[in-house]
Every structure is written in C-alpha cells, then in structure tokens.
C-alpha positions, 0 to 999 in steps of 0.5 A: 414448481418450487415457491422458494424465491431465485437467489441465484446471482445473476451476472451483469455484463460491465465495460472492462474499463469499469471493472478488471479485477486483474488489472493493476491498481497503480497509476503509471503517471503518478508513479513516474512523477514520483520517480518510479518507472513501471516499464517492464513491470506489471505490478508495483509493491510499496514496502512500509513499516516502523524502523527496526522491524526487519523491513530492510531484511524482508526488501533484501530477502524478496530482491536477492540484493538485485537493487537500485538506489537513488534519491526521491524527486526533490528530496534528500530521502534515499529510495531503494527499488528492486524486483521479483517474479512470482506466478509469472508476473513481474513485480517491482517493490519500492522500500518506503523510509521507516516511519512511525506514522503517515502524518507527515510531521517529517520528510520520511513521513510525507515521502511514504504517505505520498507514495501510498496516496498518489502512486496507488501501489498495487500492494502495500505490504506493512512490515509489523514487529511481532514482539512490539504489535501494539506499537506497530498497529498505529502505522498499519491502521493509518496505511489501511486508511489510505488503501484497501490493497494491503498485506501485513508482514508479521516479521520477527516471529522467531524472537516472538517464540524466543520471548514465548509470545504467541500471535494469532495470525488468523484472528488479526487477519480477520480483525484488520481485514487484510491478510497477515502473514507471519514471517522470520525474514532472516531465516527465510520463513514464511516468504513464499507465503508472503509473495502469495498473498501479495500475488493474490491481492495484486491479482484480485484474487483476494479482496481486502476490506480493511478495518476503518475507524468509525466516527462517532460524532454525528456532526463530524461524520456529516462534516466528513461526508460532505467534505469527502463529496466535494473532494471527490467531485474535484478530484475524481481519480483520487484513490482515498478522498475519505482519507483526505477529508480526514486529514483536512478535519484534522488540521493537516496543513501539508494536505491543505497546502496541496489542495491550495496549490492544486497538487493533488489535481496535478498528480492525477494528470497524465505525465509527460514522458520523462527521457531519463528512465529509472534503471530496469533491474534484470528478472532473469536471475530472480527467483 
C-alpha cells in the first residue's frame, strides 16, 4: 500500500440550481427592464469599446447586417441589436455606446455601465484598437472590474502590422485573465476565433479570472470589505457588489442615488411581462 496521500479530487454533488456552468448568466428580467427581449435567444453578448476601434465593423461582421435599432428606455441613445448562431446556440448581441470609461459622466457611459452591471450579459466583448492599446486598456480594466465573463477583441491588427507594431496577445491574455483574440474585422480575419472564444466563455468551457486592481491601503481595504459585505446583504443578486462599493468610495453620485432610490433593488425584482416585444431577428440565414 502506498504511503502517498490520495490527491484525487472528490466530486461533490450540488443542486443544479446552485452550480450550472453551461447555464446562461444573464438576468432575463433585468434585460427586459433594459429594453432587451431574450425570447428565442440562448445567450446575450454585450459589445463594448472606445470610439474609433472598429466596434461597429465587428458588430456588422458578426450580425451580417441583420440588425434592429431603437433607443434605450428613457434615453435618446440609439441601441443596435443583432444576432448570430454558433455551435448550435443562438446569440443576441447588443452594441453598447462607444465610451472611454464606465464612470457614468455621460449618458453613453451610464447606458454602457448599467447594461454590463445589471443586464449581466453572458459575455462582454471589449473591442480594443491594437495600434492604441495603452489608451484602450483603461476601458478594458474597468469592464473587468464589473464582470468576469469577457473576451478582448484586439481589432485593427492589419493597421498594427502596417505600422510595424507587434502585440503579444498570449501574454496579454495571461495578464488580463480573459481570452484575447486578434482580429481585423474589415478583412474578416479572426472572426471565427472570436466566435469560438465567445461560445467558450458563454458555455462555461472557458473560466475567466480577470485582473482586478488591488487595494494597497489597509484602511481602504477594510472599508471596502465592510461596504461590500453590506451591499451583498442588501442586494444578494447584484452581479458585482465589490465594484459598486468601489464606486461609492470614489464618490460616484449616480451609484449613490441608485442606492437611495432603491434602483439596485428594483432591478433585481422579477419584471412584469411587457406586451411590447423587441423585434426577433431571423436566424435561418445567419451563418
């Protein structure tokens, strides 16, 4: 008999309601309140990115111009939705306004932030310009503070090559803790790899461990832990209580007002069925 300890993992049976790696992460009720109807769709993908990164080109390439446009509820900001099918699953993709941050200093930033925070998309694809990566990483890191389910679309790789720029996408993926896919959307390069990465994250085959900023100050870390615990107790279904706590400590009046008004709690309550449905796009012709 061997004296070596048995290190074989022991499977632990847990209720399917508690652990389901392949179940969608999104909240249908919250999405409906945000104006997105998930009837006949399996997963929802948010498309985020700075302006002028080719985000619209990526959106058009993935949807094949099969799109529906409208406004976000209560806003004058235009929302574009489309769809694609991959791996036998039906994906609705929502094109968020192009923003440089998620600090909610403008209506566009507020719309993008609220969709990622409250809609809890199954995957958030962050389109970054490979020729201006340092500038674009600000938004990437902010998105990764909110959600763990993300893919970085490193777009405009053809422009990077033209300027003799080289990006180590594998090292970047290791540093960020999420998949990084080099693409040139206008040339159709890397799109299949992007779809595969999205499908892997949505289905749970790829588990992201995103980089999160560490709090260096002991007092600040203690305050953050206390506030996060209180927010989790008040809103147990909130997707990222730590990020909300960070924004409150940073003096984000929009988040503070949402807490005072009870908006955070309201977004976690089941939504009444809305008789007005968003247009459902045909999937038969989607490749």
